[in-house]
C-alpha positions in Angstrom: -54.2 72.6 34.3 -57.8 71.6 33.3 -60.0 69.0 34.8 -62.9 67.4 33.3 -65.8 67.4 35.7 -68.2 65.7 33.3 -67.4 62.2 34.2 -70.2 59.7 33.9 -70.2 56.3 35.3 -72.4 53.8 33.4 -72.3 50.9 35.9 -75.3 49.1 37.2 -74.9 47.9 40.7 -76.9 44.8 41.6 -78.0 44.5 45.1 -78.8 41.1 46.4 -80.5 40.9 49.8 -80.9 37.5 51.4 -83.4 36.8 54.1 -81.6 35.7 57.3 -81.9 32.1 58.1 -84.3 31.0 60.9 -83.4 28.4 63.5 -85.6 25.9 65.3 -85.2 25.4 69.1 -85.7 21.7 69.6 -86.4 20.0 72.9 -85.2 16.4 73.3 -87.0 13.8 75.3 -85.5 12.4 78.5 -86.7 10.2 81.3 -86.0 12.7 84.1 -87.5 16.0 83.2 -91.2 16.1 84.2 -93.8 16.9 81.5 -95.2 19.6 83.7 -91.9 21.4 83.6 -91.7 21.3 79.9 -95.2 22.7 79.6 -94.3 25.5 82.1 -91.2 26.4 80.1 -93.1 26.4 76.8 -95.8 28.7 78.3 -93.4 31.1 80.2 -90.4 31.4 77.9 -91.9 30.6 74.5 -95.3 32.2 75.0 -97.3 29.2 73.9 -100.9 28.7 75.2 -101.3 25.9 77.7 -103.0 23.7 75.0 -100.3 24.2 72.5 -97.6 23.6 75.1 -99.2 20.3 76.0 -99.3 19.3 72.4 -95.7 20.1 71.9 -94.8 18.2 75.1 -96.7 15.1 73.9 -94.8 15.3 70.6 -91.5 15.5 72.5 -92.6 12.5 74.6 -93.9 10.3 71.8 -91.4 11.2 69.0 -88.3 12.0 70.9 -88.1 15.7 70.1 -90.3 18.7 69.4 -90.0 22.2 68.1 -90.4 24.9 70.8 -90.1 27.8 68.3 -88.4 29.2 65.2 -86.3 32.3 65.6 -83.3 34.3 64.3 -80.0 32.6 65.3 -79.4 35.1 68.2 -82.9 34.7 69.7 -82.7 30.9 69.3 -79.4 30.8 71.2 -80.9 33.1 73.9 -84.0 30.9 74.3 -81.8 27.7 74.4 -79.6 29.3 77.1 -82.6 30.5 79.2 -84.3 27.1 78.9 -81.2 25.1 79.9 -80.3 27.5 82.8 -83.8 27.4 84.2 -84.0 23.6 83.9 -80.6 23.1 85.6 -81.6 25.5 88.4 -84.5 23.1 89.2 -82.4 20.0 88.7 -83.8 18.9 85.4 -81.5 17.6 82.6 -83.7 18.9 79.7 -81.6 19.0 76.5 -82.2 21.7 73.9 -80.6 22.0 70.5 -80.7 24.5 67.7 -81.2 23.4 64.1 -81.4 25.6 60.9 -84.9 25.7 59.6 -85.1 24.3 56.1 
């Protein structure tokens, strides 16, 4: 029995790599969560400077929502959970959503 070991494969494999989607963590305005708390969360959990945190807080207050940060889906979910948990522990109803970044 003979076997031919001179097999050649002439296929071209195309690799497509897609960049993972990013997700925005969005804070929604409410009438009960103090602006000072929002600034504190933006500084401590999202690592914004005090000035940037105040600007984002004013956007949330004036426009109804503001972007706290843009992350991979897993990190965005973690930030959302940490923000909601910390806010509830202090009795604040801050709402946080995640939206795909376009």
